[in-house]
N, CA, C and O atoms as a GROMACS GRO file, in nm:
protein
  220
    1MET      N    1  -0.967   1.629  -1.287
    1MET     CA    2  -0.897   1.524  -1.216
    1MET      C    3  -0.788   1.469  -1.305
    1MET      O    4  -0.809   1.450  -1.425
    2ALA      N    5  -0.672   1.443  -1.249
    2ALA     CA    6  -0.559   1.390  -1.324
    2ALA      C    7  -0.580   1.242  -1.356
    2ALA      O    8  -0.642   1.168  -1.280
    3THR      N    9  -0.527   1.202  -1.468
    3THR     CA   10  -0.529   1.061  -1.506
    3THR      C   11  -0.391   1.003  -1.485
    3THR      O   12  -0.292   1.059  -1.533
    4ILE      N   13  -0.383   0.894  -1.414
    4ILE     CA   14  -0.255   0.829  -1.390
    4ILE      C   15  -0.241   0.711  -1.483
    4ILE      O   16  -0.323   0.619  -1.480
    5THR      N   17  -0.139   0.713  -1.565
    5THR     CA   18  -0.113   0.605  -1.658
    5THR      C   19   0.010   0.529  -1.609
    5THR      O   20   0.118   0.587  -1.600
    6PRO      N   21  -0.005   0.400  -1.576
    6PRO     CA   22   0.111   0.324  -1.528
    6PRO      C   23   0.221   0.321  -1.634
    6PRO      O   24   0.193   0.315  -1.754
    7PRO      N   25   0.346   0.325  -1.591
    7PRO     CA   26   0.456   0.320  -1.686
    7PRO      C   27   0.460   0.185  -1.757
    7PRO      O   28   0.409   0.086  -1.705
    8PRO      N   29   0.521   0.181  -1.876
    8PRO     CA   30   0.524   0.056  -1.953
    8PRO      C   31   0.605  -0.055  -1.888
    8PRO      O   32   0.600  -0.170  -1.933
    9ASP      N   33   0.681  -0.024  -1.785
    9ASP     CA   34   0.764  -0.126  -1.721
    9ASP      C   35   0.687  -0.212  -1.622
    9ASP      O   36   0.749  -0.290  -1.549
   10GLY      N   37   0.557  -0.202  -1.616
   10GLY     CA   38   0.481  -0.293  -1.531
   10GLY      C   39   0.399  -0.228  -1.422
   10GLY      O   40   0.313  -0.295  -1.365
   11GLY      N   41   0.421  -0.104  -1.390
   11GLY     CA   42   0.338  -0.041  -1.290
   11GLY      C   43   0.416   0.027  -1.181
   11GLY      O   44   0.538   0.042  -1.188
   12PHE      N   45   0.341   0.069  -1.078
   12PHE     CA   46   0.399   0.145  -0.968
   12PHE      C   47   0.430   0.060  -0.845
   12PHE      O   48   0.512   0.099  -0.763
   13ASN      N   49   0.365  -0.054  -0.832
   13ASN     CA   50   0.378  -0.133  -0.709
   13ASN      C   51   0.519  -0.174  -0.677
   13ASN      O   52   0.554  -0.188  -0.559
   14ASP      N   53   0.602  -0.195  -0.778
   14ASP     CA   54   0.738  -0.240  -0.752
   14ASP      C   55   0.835  -0.124  -0.738
   14ASP      O   56   0.956  -0.147  -0.727
   15ARG      N   57   0.787   0.000  -0.739
   15ARG     CA   58   0.880   0.112  -0.733
   15ARG      C   59   0.844   0.220  -0.632
   15ARG      O   60   0.922   0.314  -0.614
   16CYS      N   61   0.730   0.212  -0.567
   16CYS     CA   62   0.690   0.313  -0.469
   16CYS      C   63   0.723   0.266  -0.328
   16CYS      O   64   0.702   0.149  -0.293
   17SER      N   65   0.774   0.359  -0.248
   17SER     CA   66   0.807   0.328  -0.110
   17SER      C   67   0.764   0.446  -0.022
   17SER      O   68   0.726   0.552  -0.072
   18ALA      N   69   0.771   0.425   0.108
   18ALA     CA   70   0.733   0.530   0.202
   18ALA      C   71   0.813   0.515   0.330
   18ALA      O   72   0.859   0.406   0.364
   19PHE      N   73   0.830   0.626   0.400
   19PHE     CA   74   0.889   0.623   0.533
   19PHE      C   75   0.831   0.737   0.614
   19PHE      O   76   0.782   0.835   0.560
   20GLU      N   77   0.838   0.722   0.746
   20GLU     CA   78   0.783   0.823   0.836
   20GLU      C   79   0.897   0.901   0.900
   20GLU      O   80   0.995   0.843   0.947
   21LEU      N   81   0.883   1.034   0.903
   21LEU     CA   82   0.980   1.121   0.967
   21LEU      C   83   0.956   1.124   1.118
   21LEU      O   84   0.851   1.080   1.165
   22LEU      N   85   1.052   1.175   1.192
   22LEU     CA   86   1.039   1.182   1.337
   22LEU      C   87   0.920   1.266   1.381
   22LEU      O   88   0.862   1.240   1.486
   23ASP      N   89   0.883   1.367   1.302
   23ASP     CA   90   0.769   1.452   1.339
   23ASP      C   91   0.635   1.392   1.300
   23ASP      O   92   0.531   1.454   1.324
   24GLY      N   93   0.635   1.271   1.240
   24GLY     CA   94   0.511   1.203   1.204
   24GLY      C   95   0.470   1.219   1.060
   24GLY      O   96   0.382   1.148   1.012
   25ASP      N   97   0.534   1.312   0.988
   25ASP     CA   98   0.503   1.326   0.844
   25ASP      C   99   0.546   1.200   0.771
   25ASP      O  100   0.639   1.131   0.814
   26VAL      N  101   0.479   1.172   0.662
   26VAL     CA  102   0.511   1.054   0.581
   26VAL      C  103   0.558   1.102   0.445
   26VAL      O  104   0.501   1.193   0.386
   27ILE      N  105   0.663   1.039   0.395
   27ILE     CA  106   0.715   1.065   0.262
   27ILE      C  107   0.684   0.944   0.175
   27ILE      O  108   0.724   0.832   0.207
   28LEU      N  109   0.614   0.966   0.064
   28LEU     CA  110   0.589   0.864  -0.037
   28LEU      C  111   0.678   0.901  -0.155
   28LEU      O  112   0.682   1.017  -0.196
   29TYR      N  113   0.750   0.802  -0.210
   29TYR     CA  114   0.840   0.837  -0.319
   29TYR      C  115   0.854   0.724  -0.420
   29TYR      O  116   0.827   0.607  -0.391
   30ASP      N  117   0.897   0.762  -0.539
   30ASP     CA  118   0.924   0.670  -0.649
   30ASP      C  119   1.072   0.636  -0.644
   30ASP      O  120   1.157   0.725  -0.654
   31GLU      N  121   1.104   0.509  -0.628
   31GLU     CA  122   1.243   0.467  -0.613
   31GLU      C  123   1.326   0.492  -0.738
   31GLU      O  124   1.449   0.497  -0.730
   32ARG      N  125   1.262   0.508  -0.852
   32ARG     CA  126   1.336   0.529  -0.977
   32ARG      C  127   1.338   0.674  -1.023
   32ARG      O  128   1.409   0.707  -1.118
   33ASN      N  129   1.263   0.760  -0.957
   33ASN     CA  130   1.258   0.900  -0.998
   33ASN      C  131   1.275   0.987  -0.873
   33ASN      O  132   1.179   1.005  -0.798
   34PRO      N  133   1.393   1.039  -0.850
   34PRO     CA  134   1.417   1.117  -0.727
   34PRO      C  135   1.337   1.246  -0.719
   34PRO      O  136   1.328   1.306  -0.611
   35ASP      N  137   1.278   1.291  -0.829
   35ASP     CA  138   1.196   1.411  -0.828
   35ASP      C  139   1.050   1.383  -0.798
   35ASP      O  140   0.971   1.477  -0.786
   36ALA      N  141   1.012   1.257  -0.786
   36ALA     CA  142   0.871   1.220  -0.762
   36ALA      C  143   0.853   1.177  -0.617
   36ALA      O  144   0.884   1.063  -0.581
   37TRP      N  145   0.804   1.269  -0.534
   37TRP     CA  146   0.778   1.239  -0.394
   37TRP      C  147   0.668   1.329  -0.341
   37TRP      O  148   0.640   1.436  -0.397
   38ILE      N  149   0.606   1.285  -0.234
   38ILE     CA  150   0.499   1.361  -0.168
   38ILE      C  151   0.524   1.353  -0.018
   38ILE      O  152   0.551   1.246   0.036
   39GLN      N  153   0.515   1.467   0.050
   39GLN     CA  154   0.526   1.470   0.195
   39GLN      C  155   0.390   1.511   0.250
   39GLN      O  156   0.329   1.606   0.203
   40SER      N  157   0.344   1.438   0.351
   40SER     CA  158   0.213   1.467   0.407
   40SER      C  159   0.214   1.454   0.559
   40SER      O  160   0.280   1.366   0.615
   41SER      N  161   0.140   1.542   0.624
   41SER     CA  162   0.124   1.534   0.769
   41SER      C  163  -0.014   1.479   0.805
   41SER      O  164  -0.047   1.467   0.923
   42ALA      N  165  -0.093   1.446   0.705
   42ALA     CA  166  -0.227   1.393   0.728
   42ALA      C  167  -0.249   1.269   0.642
   42ALA      O  168  -0.186   1.253   0.538
   43ALA      N  169  -0.337   1.184   0.687
   43ALA     CA  170  -0.368   1.063   0.610
   43ALA      C  171  -0.515   1.030   0.628
   43ALA      O  172  -0.578   1.067   0.727
   44ILE      N  173  -0.570   0.960   0.529
   44ILE     CA  174  -0.706   0.910   0.538
   44ILE      C  175  -0.703   0.761   0.507
   44ILE      O  176  -0.611   0.712   0.442
   45ASP      N  177  -0.802   0.692   0.554
   45ASP     CA  178  -0.813   0.549   0.526
   45ASP      C  179  -0.877   0.531   0.390
   45ASP      O  180  -0.995   0.562   0.372
   46PHE      N  181  -0.802   0.482   0.294
   46PHE     CA  182  -0.852   0.466   0.158
   46PHE      C  183  -0.975   0.378   0.154
   46PHE      O  184  -1.065   0.402   0.073
   47ALA      N  185  -0.981   0.277   0.238
   47ALA     CA  186  -1.097   0.186   0.238
   47ALA      C  187  -1.224   0.265   0.273
   47ALA      O  188  -1.331   0.236   0.218
   48ASP      N  189  -1.216   0.362   0.363
   48ASP     CA  190  -1.333   0.444   0.398
   48ASP      C  191  -1.376   0.529   0.280
   48ASP      O  192  -1.496   0.539   0.252
   49VAL      N  193  -1.284   0.590   0.212
   49VAL     CA  194  -1.317   0.675   0.098
   49VAL      C  195  -1.370   0.592  -0.017
   49VAL      O  196  -1.470   0.628  -0.079
   50HIS      N  197  -1.306   0.482  -0.044
   50HIS     CA  198  -1.348   0.394  -0.154
   50HIS      C  199  -1.488   0.340  -0.126
   50HIS      O  200  -1.569   0.329  -0.218
   51GLY      N  201  -1.516   0.306  -0.003
   51GLY     CA  202  -1.646   0.249   0.032
   51GLY      C  203  -1.761   0.348   0.018
   51GLY      O  204  -1.873   0.307  -0.014
   52THR      N  205  -1.735   0.477   0.041
   52THR     CA  206  -1.841   0.577   0.033
   52THR      C  207  -1.850   0.640  -0.105
   52THR      O  208  -1.949   0.706  -0.137
   53GLY      N  209  -1.748   0.621  -0.186
   53GLY     CA  210  -1.748   0.679  -0.319
   53GLY      C  211  -1.709   0.825  -0.321
   53GLY      O  212  -1.711   0.886  -0.428
   54GLN      N  213  -1.673   0.882  -0.207
   54GLN     CA  214  -1.632   1.023  -0.201
   54GLN      C  215  -1.489   1.038  -0.253
   54GLN      O  216  -1.405   0.950  -0.233
   55ALA      N  217  -1.463   1.147  -0.318
   55ALA     CA  218  -1.328   1.174  -0.368
   55ALA      C  219  -1.273   1.297  -0.302
   55ALA      O  220  -1.160   1.337  -0.330
   0.00000   0.00000   0.00000
């Protein structure tokens, strides 16, 4: 499993954004790094996963 280390500038919360495409896919991206993005056509409710402890 990968380890995510927040950047020294304070974290990810002030730099991550998302938008939905017309086909329903979602793009998550880092506003300061144009090479850091994820496109997904599926989503899960994090609260459900966190509550069951499943990864």
